[in-house]
C-alpha positions as CSV (number, residue, x, y, z in Angstrom):
1,M,-119.7,115.7,255.1
2,P,-117.2,113.2,256.4
3,K,-114.7,111.6,254.0
4,I,-113.0,108.2,254.1
5,S,-110.1,107.0,252.0
6,S,-108.9,103.7,250.7
7,D,-106.1,102.2,248.7
8,K,-107.5,101.8,245.1
9,K,-106.3,98.3,244.7
10,L,-107.7,97.2,248.0
11,F,-111.0,98.8,247.4
12,F,-111.5,97.0,244.0
13,K,-110.3,93.8,245.5
14,L,-112.9,94.0,248.2
15,L,-115.5,95.1,245.7
16,G,-114.7,92.1,243.5
17,Q,-114.6,94.1,240.3
18,E,-112.5,96.7,238.5
19,L,-114.2,99.9,237.5
20,N,-113.0,102.9,235.6
21,E,-113.4,106.4,237.0
22,E,-116.7,107.1,235.3
23,E,-118.2,103.7,236.2
24,L,-117.2,104.1,239.9
25,E,-118.6,107.7,240.1
26,E,-121.9,106.6,238.5
27,L,-122.2,103.6,240.9
28,V,-121.5,105.5,244.2
29,F,-123.5,108.5,243.1
30,R,-126.6,106.4,242.4
31,F,-126.1,104.9,245.9
32,G,-126.0,108.4,247.5
33,I,-122.3,109.1,248.0
34,E,-119.5,110.7,246.0
35,A,-116.1,109.4,244.9
36,E,-113.1,111.5,244.3
37,E,-109.6,110.8,242.8
38,R,-106.8,113.3,243.3
39,E,-104.0,113.8,240.8
40,E,-101.4,114.1,243.6
41,E,-102.6,110.7,245.1
42,P,-103.5,108.5,242.1
43,D,-103.5,105.3,244.1
44,I,-106.0,106.6,246.7
45,L,-109.8,106.8,246.5
46,Y,-111.8,109.3,248.6
47,F,-115.5,108.8,249.4
48,E,-117.8,111.5,250.8
49,I,-120.3,109.9,253.1
50,A,-123.7,111.4,254.1
51,A,-123.7,112.5,257.8
52,N,-126.7,110.2,258.5
53,R,-124.8,107.1,257.6
54,P,-122.0,106.7,260.3
55,D,-122.1,102.9,259.6
56,L,-120.5,103.6,256.1
57,L,-117.4,105.3,257.6
58,C,-115.3,102.2,257.1
59,I,-114.4,100.6,253.8
60,E,-115.6,97.2,254.9
61,N,-119.2,98.4,255.4
62,L,-119.1,100.6,252.3
63,V,-118.0,97.8,250.0
64,H,-120.5,95.4,251.5
65,A,-123.4,97.9,251.0
66,L,-122.3,98.5,247.3
67,R,-122.1,94.8,246.6
68,V,-125.6,94.2,248.1
69,Y,-126.8,97.2,246.1
70,Q,-125.5,95.5,242.9
71,G,-126.9,92.2,243.8
72,L,-123.5,90.6,244.2
73,E,-123.9,89.7,247.8
74,K,-126.6,88.9,250.4
75,Q,-127.1,91.0,253.5
76,R,-124.9,89.8,256.4
77,V,-126.5,87.8,259.1
78,Y,-124.9,88.4,262.5
79,N,-124.8,85.9,265.4
80,F,-125.1,87.2,268.9
81,T,-123.9,85.0,271.7
82,P,-124.7,85.3,275.4
83,A,-122.7,87.6,277.7
84,K,-119.7,86.2,279.6
85,E,-118.1,89.4,280.8
86,T,-119.6,92.3,282.9
87,I,-118.8,96.0,283.3
88,Y,-119.9,97.4,286.7
89,V,-120.7,101.1,286.6
90,K,-119.9,103.0,289.8
91,A,-122.2,105.8,291.1
92,A,-119.5,108.4,290.7
93,T,-119.7,108.3,286.9
94,Q,-123.0,110.2,287.1
95,Q,-120.9,113.3,287.7
96,I,-119.2,113.3,284.3
97,R,-120.0,110.6,281.8
98,P,-122.7,108.3,283.1
99,F,-123.2,105.6,280.4
100,V,-121.1,102.8,279.1
101,V,-121.9,99.9,276.6
102,G,-119.7,97.1,275.4
103,A,-119.3,94.1,273.1
104,I,-116.6,91.4,272.4
105,L,-115.3,90.1,269.1
106,R,-113.6,86.8,269.5
107,D,-111.4,84.8,267.2
108,V,-110.9,87.6,264.7
109,T,-108.2,87.5,262.1
110,L,-106.8,91.0,261.3
111,T,-104.2,92.1,258.7
112,E,-102.2,95.3,258.8
113,D,-104.7,96.9,256.4
114,S,-107.8,95.8,258.3
115,F,-106.2,96.9,261.6
116,K,-105.6,100.4,260.2
117,S,-109.1,100.5,258.9
118,F,-110.4,99.5,262.3
119,L,-108.5,102.5,263.9
120,S,-109.6,104.8,261.1
121,F,-113.2,103.8,261.6
122,Q,-113.0,104.8,265.3
123,D,-111.4,108.1,264.4
124,K,-114.1,109.0,261.8
125,I,-116.8,108.3,264.3
126,H,-115.1,110.3,266.9
127,Q,-114.8,113.3,264.6
128,N,-118.3,113.2,263.2
129,Y,-121.0,111.2,264.9
130,A,-119.4,111.6,268.4
131,R,-118.8,115.3,267.9
132,K,-115.0,115.2,268.6
133,R,-115.5,112.8,271.5
134,T,-117.7,115.2,273.4
135,L,-120.8,113.0,273.2
136,V,-119.2,109.5,272.7
137,S,-115.8,108.0,273.0
138,I,-114.6,104.5,272.0
139,G,-112.0,102.3,273.6
140,T,-110.8,99.0,272.0
141,H,-108.6,96.6,273.9
142,D,-106.8,93.3,273.5
143,L,-108.9,91.1,275.7
144,D,-106.2,88.5,276.2
145,K,-104.1,91.1,278.1
146,I,-106.7,92.0,280.6
147,E,-109.1,90.2,282.9
148,G,-112.8,90.7,283.7
149,P,-115.0,91.7,285.3
150,F,-114.4,95.3,284.4
151,F,-115.3,98.5,286.3
152,Y,-116.3,101.9,285.1
153,D,-115.6,104.5,287.7
154,A,-114.8,108.3,288.2
155,Q,-111.9,109.2,290.4
156,P,-109.9,112.4,291.2
157,P,-107.1,112.8,288.6
158,Q,-104.3,112.5,291.1
159,D,-105.6,109.0,292.1
160,I,-105.6,107.6,288.6
161,V,-102.1,106.2,287.9
162,F,-101.3,104.2,284.8
163,Q,-99.0,104.0,281.8
164,A,-100.9,105.6,278.9
165,L,-100.6,104.6,275.3
166,K,-97.2,105.5,273.8
167,Q,-95.9,106.7,277.2
168,T,-92.8,105.2,278.7
169,E,-93.8,105.3,282.4
170,S,-96.7,105.3,284.7
171,M,-98.0,108.7,286.0
172,N,-101.1,110.2,287.4
173,C,-103.5,112.2,285.2
174,I,-102.3,115.6,286.3
175,D,-98.8,114.8,285.0
176,L,-100.2,112.9,282.0
177,F,-102.2,115.9,281.0
178,S,-99.2,118.2,281.3
179,K,-97.4,115.9,278.7
180,L,-100.5,115.6,276.4
181,R,-100.8,119.3,276.1
182,E,-97.8,119.1,273.8
183,D,-99.5,116.3,271.7
184,Q,-100.9,117.9,268.6
185,Y,-103.6,115.3,268.2
186,L,-104.8,114.7,271.8
187,K,-104.4,118.2,273.3
188,G,-107.7,119.3,271.8
189,Y,-109.7,116.7,273.7
190,L,-108.3,117.5,277.2
191,K,-110.7,120.3,277.7
192,I,-113.6,117.8,277.7
193,I,-112.8,116.6,281.2
194,E,-109.8,118.6,282.6
195,N,-112.0,121.0,284.7
196,S,-114.0,118.2,286.3
197,P,-113.1,117.1,289.9
198,V,-113.2,113.5,288.8
199,Y,-112.1,111.7,285.6
200,P,-113.8,108.6,284.1
201,V,-111.7,105.5,284.1
202,I,-112.2,101.8,283.1
203,Y,-110.0,99.2,284.8
204,D,-110.0,95.4,285.0
205,N,-110.3,92.9,287.8
206,K,-106.6,93.4,288.7
207,K,-107.0,97.2,288.9
208,R,-105.1,97.7,285.6
209,V,-106.4,100.8,283.8
210,C,-107.7,100.0,280.4
211,S,-108.8,103.5,279.3
212,L,-109.3,107.1,280.4
213,P,-112.3,108.1,278.4
214,P,-112.5,110.2,276.3
215,I,-108.7,110.9,276.1
216,I,-106.5,107.8,275.8
217,N,-106.2,104.1,276.4
218,G,-103.7,102.3,278.5
219,E,-100.5,100.8,277.1
220,H,-101.2,97.5,278.7
221,S,-104.3,96.6,276.7
222,K,-103.0,98.0,273.4
223,M,-104.2,96.3,270.3
224,S,-102.2,95.2,267.2
225,A,-102.8,93.3,264.0
226,E,-102.1,90.1,266.0
227,T,-104.9,90.6,268.4
228,K,-107.4,87.7,268.4
229,N,-110.0,88.9,271.0
230,I,-111.3,92.4,271.2
231,L,-113.1,94.2,274.0
232,I,-115.0,97.3,272.7
233,E,-116.3,99.8,275.3
234,V,-118.1,103.0,274.5
235,T,-118.7,105.7,277.1
236,A,-121.1,108.6,276.6
237,I,-123.3,111.3,278.0
238,D,-126.2,109.9,275.9
239,E,-127.0,106.2,276.1
240,Q,-128.7,105.9,272.8
241,R,-125.9,107.5,270.9
242,A,-123.5,105.1,272.7
243,L,-125.6,102.1,271.5
244,H,-125.7,103.4,268.0
245,T,-121.9,103.9,267.9
246,L,-121.3,100.4,269.2
247,N,-123.7,98.9,266.6
248,C,-121.8,100.7,263.8
249,L,-118.5,99.4,265.0
250,I,-119.5,95.8,265.4
251,S,-121.3,95.8,262.0
252,G,-118.1,96.5,260.2
253,F,-115.6,94.4,262.0
254,A,-117.5,91.3,263.0
255,I,-116.6,90.1,259.5
256,Y,-113.1,89.3,260.7
257,N,-114.7,86.4,262.6
258,Q,-115.7,83.8,260.1
259,K,-119.0,83.1,261.8
260,L,-119.9,86.8,262.3
261,N,-120.1,86.1,266.1
262,I,-120.6,89.0,268.4
263,E,-120.5,88.4,272.2
264,K,-122.7,90.5,274.3
265,V,-121.6,92.2,277.6
266,N,-123.5,92.8,280.8
267,I,-123.7,96.3,282.1
268,V,-124.6,96.7,285.8
269,Y,-125.3,100.2,287.2
270,E,-124.5,100.5,290.9
271,L,-126.7,103.5,291.6
272,S,-129.9,102.6,289.8
273,K,-129.4,98.8,290.0
274,K,-130.3,98.7,286.3
275,Q,-128.9,95.9,284.2
276,V,-128.4,96.1,280.5
277,V,-127.1,93.6,278.0
278,T,-125.3,95.3,275.1
279,P,-125.3,95.6,272.1
280,V,-129.1,96.1,272.0
281,V,-130.1,94.5,268.7
282,D,-133.8,93.9,269.1
283,E,-135.7,93.6,265.8
284,R,-137.2,97.0,264.9
285,I,-140.1,96.7,262.5
286,L,-141.3,99.8,260.6
287,T,-144.7,99.5,258.8
288,T,-145.4,101.6,255.8
289,N,-147.9,101.6,252.9
290,I,-147.2,101.6,249.2
291,Q,-149.6,104.5,248.5
292,Y,-147.4,106.7,250.7
293,I,-144.2,105.5,249.0
294,N,-145.7,106.1,245.5
295,K,-147.0,109.5,246.3
296,V,-143.8,110.8,247.9
297,L,-141.5,109.4,245.1
298,G,-143.9,110.0,242.2
299,I,-143.6,106.4,241.0
300,H,-145.9,103.4,240.7
301,I,-144.7,100.1,242.2
302,T,-146.3,97.2,244.0
303,T,-145.6,96.1,247.6
304,Q,-143.6,93.1,246.2
305,Q,-141.5,95.4,244.0
306,A,-140.9,97.7,247.0
307,C,-139.7,94.6,249.0
308,E,-137.3,93.7,246.2
309,R,-135.9,97.3,246.1
310,L,-135.4,97.4,249.9
311,S,-133.6,94.1,249.8
312,I,-130.8,95.6,247.7
313,M,-130.5,98.4,250.3
314,G,-129.9,95.7,253.0
315,I,-133.5,96.0,254.5
316,K,-135.6,92.9,254.7
317,A,-139.3,93.6,254.0
318,V,-142.4,91.5,253.9
319,A,-145.7,92.5,252.1
320,K,-148.6,92.0,254.5
321,D,-151.1,92.7,251.7
322,E,-151.4,94.7,248.5
323,S,-150.8,98.0,250.3
324,V,-148.9,97.4,253.5
325,L,-145.3,96.2,254.1
326,D,-143.3,95.5,257.2
327,C,-139.7,96.5,257.1
328,L,-137.1,94.9,259.4
329,V,-134.5,97.7,260.1
330,P,-130.9,96.5,260.5
331,F,-129.7,97.2,264.1
332,Y,-126.9,99.5,262.8
333,R,-129.2,101.7,260.8
334,S,-130.0,104.4,263.4
335,D,-130.9,106.8,260.6
336,I,-134.1,104.9,259.7
337,L,-136.8,106.3,262.0
338,Q,-140.0,106.7,260.0
339,Q,-141.9,106.1,256.7
340,C,-140.0,108.9,254.8
341,D,-136.7,107.1,255.5
342,I,-138.0,103.9,254.0
343,A,-139.2,106.0,251.0
344,E,-135.7,107.4,250.6
345,E,-134.2,103.9,250.6
346,I,-136.6,102.8,247.9
347,G,-135.9,105.9,245.9
348,I,-132.2,105.2,245.9
349,A,-132.8,101.6,244.9
350,Y,-135.3,102.6,242.2
351,D,-132.7,105.2,240.9
352,Y,-133.8,108.8,241.2
353,N,-132.7,109.4,237.6
354,K,-135.4,107.0,236.4
355,I,-138.2,109.0,238.1
356,E,-140.2,110.8,235.5
357,F,-140.2,114.6,235.8
358,R,-143.7,116.1,235.9
359,V,-145.5,119.2,237.0
360,P,-147.1,118.8,240.5
361,E,-150.9,118.4,240.4
362,T,-151.7,121.6,242.1
363,A,-154.3,124.4,241.4
364,T,-151.6,127.0,240.9
365,T,-147.9,127.3,240.0
366,G,-145.4,128.8,242.3
367,S,-144.1,132.3,242.1
368,E,-141.7,134.6,243.9
369,Y,-143.1,136.1,247.2
370,R,-144.1,139.6,246.3
371,L,-142.5,141.3,249.3
372,N,-139.2,139.6,248.5
373,K,-139.4,140.6,244.9
374,L,-140.0,144.2,245.9
375,S,-137.0,143.9,248.3
376,D,-134.7,142.6,245.7
377,M,-135.6,145.4,243.3
378,V,-134.9,148.0,246.0
379,R,-131.6,146.3,246.8
380,E,-130.5,146.3,243.2
381,E,-131.5,150.0,242.7
382,V,-129.7,151.2,245.8
383,A,-126.6,149.2,244.9
384,L,-126.6,150.8,241.5
385,C,-126.6,154.2,243.2
386,G,-123.2,153.3,244.8
387,F,-124.3,152.0,248.2
388,V,-122.8,148.8,249.7
389,E,-125.2,146.3,251.3
390,C,-124.7,145.0,254.9
391,L,-126.5,142.7,257.2
392,N,-126.8,143.1,261.0
393,F,-128.1,141.3,264.1
394,V,-131.8,141.1,264.6
395,L,-131.4,141.3,268.4
396,M,-129.9,144.4,270.2
397,S,-129.8,146.0,273.6
398,I,-132.8,148.3,274.6
399,D,-130.4,151.3,275.0
400,E,-129.2,150.9,271.4
401,Q,-132.7,151.7,270.0
402,T,-133.7,154.2,272.6
403,K,-131.2,156.3,274.5
404,M,-128.3,155.9,272.0
405,L,-130.6,157.3,269.3
406,N,-131.9,160.2,271.5
407,R,-135.2,158.3,271.7
408,P,-135.5,157.5,275.4
409,N,-139.3,157.3,275.3
410,L,-139.6,154.9,272.4
411,Q,-141.9,152.0,273.4
412,N,-142.7,150.1,270.2
413,Y,-139.9,147.5,270.5
414,V,-140.4,143.9,271.5
415,S,-138.3,142.9,274.5
416,L,-137.1,139.5,275.5
417,N,-137.6,137.7,278.8
418,N,-134.5,136.4,280.5
419,S,-132.1,137.5,277.8
420,K,-128.7,135.9,278.2
421,T,-126.7,139.0,277.7
422,P,-127.4,142.8,277.8
423,Q,-126.3,143.0,274.2
424,F,-129.4,141.1,273.1
425,Q,-132.3,142.3,275.1
426,S,-134.8,143.2,272.4
427,V,-135.8,142.6,268.8
428,R,-134.8,145.5,266.6
429,S,-137.6,148.0,265.8
430,T,-135.2,150.0,263.6
431,L,-132.3,149.2,261.3
432,I,-130.4,152.4,262.4
433,P,-128.2,151.0,265.3
434,G,-127.0,148.1,263.3
435,I,-125.9,150.2,260.3
436,L,-124.2,152.7,262.6
437,H,-122.3,149.8,264.2
438,T,-121.2,148.7,260.7
439,L,-120.1,152.2,259.9
440,Q,-118.0,152.3,263.1
441,A,-116.5,148.9,262.3
442,N,-115.3,150.3,258.9
443,S,-113.6,153.4,260.3
444,D,-110.4,152.5,258.4
445,S,-112.2,152.7,255.1
446,K,-111.8,155.5,252.7
447,L,-114.5,158.3,252.9
448,P,-117.1,158.8,251.7
449,I,-118.8,155.6,252.9
450,K,-122.3,154.7,251.6
451,L,-124.1,151.7,253.2
452,F,-127.6,150.3,253.1
453,E,-129.6,147.4,254.5
454,V,-133.0,146.0,253.5
455,S,-134.3,143.7,256.3
456,D,-137.2,143.1,258.7
457,V,-137.8,144.9,261.9
458,C,-140.3,143.9,264.6
459,V,-142.7,146.5,266.1
460,K,-145.7,146.4,268.4
461,G,-149.2,146.9,267.1
462,Q,-151.9,145.3,264.9
463,K,-151.6,145.6,261.1
464,S,-154.1,145.3,258.3
465,E,-154.1,144.6,254.5
466,K,-153.7,148.3,253.7
467,D,-150.2,148.2,255.4
468,G,-149.0,145.6,253.0
469,F,-149.9,142.6,255.0
470,Q,-151.9,139.6,253.9
471,K,-155.2,138.8,255.6
472,G,-154.6,137.3,259.1
473,E,-151.0,138.5,259.4
474,G,-149.8,140.9,262.2
475,Q,-152.7,139.9,264.5
476,V,-150.6,138.8,267.5
477,G,-149.7,142.2,269.0
478,A,-146.5,142.6,267.1
479,H,-145.4,142.2,263.5
480,N,-142.5,142.2,261.1
481,Q,-142.0,145.1,258.8
482,R,-139.6,145.3,255.8
483,N,-137.5,148.5,256.1
484,L,-134.7,150.1,254.1
485,V,-132.0,152.1,255.8
486,A,-129.2,154.0,253.9
487,I,-126.4,156.2,255.2
488,H,-123.8,158.5,253.7
489,S,-120.8,159.7,255.6
490,S,-118.2,162.2,254.2
491,S,-115.4,164.2,255.8
492,K,-116.4,167.5,254.1
493,K,-120.1,168.1,254.4
494,T,-123.5,166.5,255.2
495,E,-124.7,166.1,251.6
496,L,-128.3,165.4,252.5
497,E,-129.2,165.8,248.8
498,I,-127.6,162.4,248.1
499,L,-130.2,160.6,250.2
500,H,-133.0,162.8,248.9
501,G,-131.9,161.9,245.4
502,L,-131.8,158.2,246.4
503,L,-135.4,158.4,247.6
504,D,-136.6,160.0,244.4
505,Q,-134.8,157.5,242.3
506,L,-136.4,154.6,244.2
507,M,-139.9,156.1,243.8
508,I,-139.3,156.5,240.1
509,K,-138.2,152.9,239.6
510,L,-141.1,151.6,241.8
511,R,-143.4,153.7,239.6
512,V,-144.8,155.7,242.5
513,K,-146.5,158.8,241.4
514,K,-145.0,162.1,242.4
515,T,-148.4,163.1,243.9
516,D,-148.4,160.0,246.2
517,Y,-145.4,161.0,248.3
518,H,-143.8,164.1,249.7
519,L,-141.5,165.3,252.5
520,K,-142.8,167.0,255.6
521,Q,-141.1,168.8,258.4
522,S,-140.3,166.6,261.4
523,N,-138.9,166.8,264.9
524,D,-137.0,163.6,265.5
525,P,-134.2,164.0,268.2
526,L,-132.1,161.5,266.1
527,F,-131.5,164.3,263.6
528,F,-130.5,168.0,263.6
529,H,-133.6,170.1,264.2
530,Q,-133.9,171.8,260.8
531,L,-132.0,169.2,258.8
532,Q,-134.6,166.4,258.7
533,A,-137.9,165.5,257.2
534,Q,-140.7,162.8,257.4
535,I,-141.4,160.7,254.3
536,V,-145.2,160.7,253.7
537,Y,-146.8,158.2,251.4
538,K,-150.5,158.6,250.7
539,D,-151.0,160.6,253.9
540,Q,-149.1,157.9,255.9
541,T,-145.7,158.6,257.5
542,I,-143.4,155.7,256.4
543,G,-140.0,157.0,257.4
544,G,-137.6,159.9,257.6
545,L,-134.3,161.3,256.6
546,G,-131.9,163.8,257.9
547,V,-128.5,164.7,259.3
548,V,-127.7,162.5,262.3
549,H,-127.1,164.5,265.6
550,P,-123.5,164.6,266.8
551,E,-124.6,163.2,270.2
552,V,-125.8,160.1,268.5
553,L,-122.6,159.8,266.5
554,E,-120.5,160.2,269.6
555,R,-122.2,157.2,271.2
556,F,-121.3,155.1,268.2
557,D,-117.8,156.4,268.2
558,W,-118.0,158.2,264.8
559,K,-116.5,161.7,264.2
560,Y,-117.6,162.5,260.7
561,P,-121.0,163.9,259.5
562,V,-123.6,161.3,258.6
563,T,-126.9,161.6,256.7
564,L,-129.4,158.8,257.1
565,L,-132.6,157.6,255.5
566,E,-134.9,154.9,256.9
567,M,-138.3,154.0,255.5
568,N,-140.9,151.2,255.5
569,I,-141.0,149.8,252.0
570,Q,-143.7,147.2,252.8
571,V,-146.6,149.8,252.5
572,I,-145.7,150.3,248.8
573,L,-146.5,146.6,248.2
574,N,-150.2,147.2,247.5
575,D,-149.3,149.5,244.6
576,F,-146.4,147.4,243.4
């Protein structure tokens, strides 16, 4: 989860109270986040924020939320004023980054600390909610240095000439990117647009470049702690994410305007003729009922009590009657989408530690799934016999489970339509190719090598309860089946008796009677002709063991003798 940091003195000053380490941890933990103090940085506090709360990625919003939670402060009321500026979106932007939204903060008063926090907030959103600028990128500008209306366009990189932030001269984007490839911070973002024939660019009425999203801003419109009027523009490949990002930003930094004024911006799209006024802050009302809340949380509160709990979470709610309440979701809370989200907010406000523990009112109690229990017992026993467990891909090529195993006529596998790569054409019907690949990948290891895997395979055919399936399972033409595979490889001899002994040991531990299983001569081309056998359980063949044929080993690039056992352990489930 993302982390933010703050100077300890500044945090407690904003919070309006001094807390010791234990009190702070208790407060923020009840609220749903975690605090951390590090010995090497005693004056810094770190907070781990849930990924669904990008609005809390700045100290200003975090402190405000904690103060509201404690009842020390009322929820902020923002004022939105009509748009005076316009951003015109050119048709060419559809080729690369088609959406832009904006807002203006006027008459703000920043300090060095708040300015740093403003920049840090942008960076945290870029790294987390914006997925390292691939989905969304933010540009902030000193509005007094530029002049509207503004234009959002996409142009060839050689045609975009400007002085970028921290650069000493103007240059086109090709030369700029050559310089930025040496920048440890920005070079990772160049790949987002560098292969595009056009780059997105925002410029003002005098053709002065404000920003090159999602890479860098222009030097001309650079902000500082003395900036009084701020233009915020957010470009994106997803309009809703852009709007949510903008709402998060303005919720935190409108406080530096005494009246909490936020000026809207007109967005006009040239191609579709669509006009949007941003930020979009229409009231969003979510209706829920108290019966659902009480059932989900396991508590008993009235609608009025629920409204009081929601108020300390910054959500205004009104009880329509004894069972229904309307919740007014703040414009910056994009994480609240449905009733369960309201229930979560009430749970935090109620304090999860105060919810009484009780056994659910069900007819039965839960227990471990029998097949998994059997699998774990098999894993433990095989591991105690000196084998090392491995896990392999569920998908493989068709050749890997047919021709490479000397089984060219095998047809019981499930193939994929339109597989992306030849490597993953089918679902495995056997665990053997995977464990042979693992063996080859460990060619540098000391011999002997003993490996095993207990996993599902998928085979065609209907299955019934006698095969270890519950009623109704395996009726779709294919089914999963829990298999065990084990291999032993030594430089000296085949040592088939090791796997034979492993089989007998398993059957003893699973309490299978000696009369219920036996070995029978087989003719599987995977193995040497007379060094192999079928495993028969209650007159049903459930697997085989033998010495792997050298032709198979050659295809898997292995030069030492290998003995192998594979069996279906699911059929034993009925007697387990």
